[in-house]
N, C-alpha and C positions, 0 to 999 in steps of 0.2 A: 504494500500500500504506500502510495506517495504521500508526501507532506500535504499536498493540495487535497487529495482524496480524504485524508484523515481529518483535516479542518472542515471539509464539506460534510463529513459524516456527523459532525457535532450538532447539526440541525435536527437529526433524527432522535426518536425517543429511546432507541436501543442501539448498541454497537452493531456494526455489520457482522453477519454470521461468519464471514471468512477472516475476521480479524484475529490475530494472534493473541495469546493470553497477556503478554506484556503490554501490547497496544490496547487491549481491552481495559486493563487497569489504568492506563494513562487516559483513555477515553473517559472513564468514570471520574477520574480526578479532574479532567478538564470540564466536565459537566457539573462539578461540585458535589458529586456523590461520593463523599469520603468513605463511607462504610463499604460500599461495593469495591472501591479501589483498594482499600485496606485489606479486604478479604483476599483479593487477588495476590497482593504483596505477601501476605501471611502464608498463603497456600504454597508459596515458592521460596520460603525463607532459606537462606544459604546460597541462593543464586544471585550473583553480583548485581545484575540489572534490576531484579525484583527488590533486592535490599536497598538499592538506590531509590527506587520508587517509594519504598517504605519510609526512607529517610525524609524525602520530600513531603510525604503525607503528614508525618509527625511535626515537621516544620510548620506546615500550614495550620495544623491543629494548635500550634503554639507551645508544644512540648519540646523545647530546644534540647533538653538533656537527652530525651529519647531519640530525637532526630540525630543528635551527635553520635549516639551509639550506632545507629543504622548507617550513617555516613561512613563511620570507621569500618563497619562490617563490609560496606561496599567498596572500601579502599580509597576513599576520598574524604574531603573536608566539606563543611557547610559552605556553600557559595556566598560571595558577598553581594551578588545580585538579588533583586527582590524575588519573592516567591513567584510572582507572575512571570518574571523574566526567566526564572529557573524552569517553570513549567513549559514555556515556549521553547527553551533550549532542549528539554527532554523530548518534546514532540518532534522537533527537527532531527534529533538523533535517532529516535526509534520508529518514526513513521515510515 
């Protein structure tokens, strides 16, 4: 799925059926459905990209301590960019 297709899919009520699991978690995050996105991230704990999504979700939630834990598990640090910019960066990377 291209970046453009991913962004266009955000007008739908549900993610496209052919969307991968990571993209699905990101789709739910972009739609503001924290619980659904978190469930996807938790179901794949220990996989670096899913741990990175998990970190982002806890940052959005406002739990910086937990976010920091997940950023470390993903092998990175909390970005200095805003959460909105971080989400856009993740969409560009994984779409």
